[in-house]
Phi, psi and omega in degrees: 000139180278139186271149176294141175281116184308322186286323171301307186303321183279341170291316179300315176306308184295326178297314181293320179300311181299321181288327176293315183299326183295322179294320181297305179311320184289319182293320183298314177304321177297322183282351180283343184235072182287154175294133183294140180243153182230115189285348185250123167263143182230136173230127196238132172233131187247155187300323184274001178075017180292323179240123170238110186049041182282135188258138173215172174230154177209167184260167173286152169259153183282331181216169179290146167265115191292344181288340193237159182288164180244133173256110190258111184275117191247096185285356183276344173268116181235131182253225181282155171283150178258134171264347179141177181225150184177217190210174169259130175267095184284169179293330175295313174306319178306314189290322175298321178292322180289337177280351176280144185303138186316314178291323179292325178297310179303318174293321176293320180291330173297310177306319185279323190237358184276191182246006185285165186303330188270348187276163176258354169065046174307133189235005184205127176237153173238139180228166178267140165272104193083198183284145163257179180284357173254037162254162178298326186219165172277134173196155173238185183267009178207067179276138186224158171302151186306133174099341183263151181228161178216069179306328183267001178064031181294342184253008183284135183207143174269021191303323182296328174287334183292341181286314182228304189299312185293309176307317182294318170305317174306312180294327177293317184290334172300323176280325181220089183290350180255008174301141178260147183234126174249146183239140181220135171277143165272335178197146165300161167306138193293336176289353173266007195249153177287342181254356180062028193223149180282346183254117176076199176086170180237159177284129182296135170311322185295344185248010173307311176296314180307310183297319169308317180285336175292324174294314182298320175296323185298313185299311184293320184293319179290322182292329176297328175277008183064034174237104182286133179262105186296318184204154170231157168245137180302328183206136170283127170051062185291349180258005178245101186265002190259001176282171179226097014267172176190170184198135183263134180218121189274169179298321183293318177295323175296314174309306178304310185296324182285312182289328192254345187224298187293309183299312178299326180287330177291316183293327179293321183280356185058043181256128180259013177289141185284146169258118185238132191262166174077274175069041183205190197292158179286004176274000184216066175290344175294341182290301178302323178296320179297320183292315188288348177278350180267111186292331177294332174274323189290333183298336181268345193257133176273334180170191186237155183233149189220152167242175186221042172276349169211155179092190182229140188295351173296343170308325187293327176285327180297318180289322175300322183287334177287324188214078185290344183277358182248154190268158177242145181217140175248124196237358168187139172205124185279157160247130185266151182284352179256012180258188173225156187305315184297309179293326179292313178313309180296304183306304185292324177298312185296312185261322181273315179275307179291307181307306192288323175295326177288348172253034168080003181291145180268340178224162169223112184241132159281169183288241195286144174289329189201150172213172176267177182293344178259015179068024176257170353284157167203162184282170173292118186099340184282181187297126181254005183230009181297120180264116180279176175293339176233141160259120183254113180241085184069242181262005181257131184249124176242136179263119186266183186308312190290346171293316187277323178311307186287318188295334178301338179248316186291330181288345182239355182241084185282164176306136187091357170291158182237141172284142187237173187281143172202148182252139174281134184224121179057234187269005195257083175298141183200161170209140185244148187220153161238123188285166171309332181277001182090358174292148170257135185237133173227121179257125190234129175246131163270100184269013177273185178257000178235162177293142181239116173261150188200156174263147167240114178246134173221110184058232180272003176268142172237145176222132182249124185214170174225144177230133173288164182298142186061023184256144176246135176234141170250119184252135183225136178209000000 
């Protein structure tokens, strides 16, 4: 065997060493000129739709700009934990989504519920127990011919929901397994009601126990479909008996139902789904306070839910002050087909996203996720002008104002975030959060008619920015 020449070996070693040093030198030179980074992310949606969730970046300033007001973000003030933001996935919404081709539907659901950069990250959904008024037809899970009853719930079935709603929920859960789902009935089965009709009427006292078991069956059946139900409300809008479907339930009736039937039924079945009361407008905080004043009912109740078709979001704080150990939830507000983008963006950002969060709500939900161009599907007598976050026209998707209302929050404020202190100054409505990762998020709305420049202060850090009239900006750092 021929031996290696030591001289050649030494030369090769020296050459490789020099090459290595040259590579090191080259890498070092590259790191000496880093790409500039801007630590503040800003996302803008404007009233005139010029910017729709438009992203830009900016740097911190070294000092305050004395010409402008200051929004001070105070991490030492900690309020409620956030569970999420989202919509009601109505039966009609689910049907429209199911009609989209599978690949396109998957892409849309990832945009809505995923965690990718282009996604908006919806984190909370509300669904109906049985039909809501935005289903094609009225149904419950135990419908019978007139005159028949089923006190043992032998005919209970989720079959109507297995067509569209449950398949869509499974696809959503595959994308976001941690999404929380609240369920609310619009009506009990008509054979349980004193008027035998899907519209209005009261639950017959003799069926309180059966109806409690109806909830138990529902939660267990959904769990068998791998769909966990985080919370239920005993009745959607219990003081509105004119919708189709609907049911009327007084505060005394709801307290009786919970303390003597629903709560004990959940406990006996080892169900930990939260019970949340009221689920109606902000003009009647005495309804949930009355129920919570009953200690036998209160022991089973997690909190109270609100809508904002009447009253003011400060009602949530009124209930919080009366029962600070119970949670608050904002569960519904519609955008109408007869309204406009500018006014809806401003009103909903001020009252639904900023206002409810500043009044202790753990969630902020807009109403329906989707409709078609004619505001269908809906039941006979159901809402005929409800504009969803999406208009789905076959395979064509239009993103409407409530898409951007929710996206300005849910994309940046994940579940587990906490609301922190921030002050309102002039026309600059705002709310601040700290995320589980320690990021600060400030949502600011300029509700005025002129451009507004302002300072944001967080500790020793300063941000200076300007928002045009009716524009919302989400600042993240």
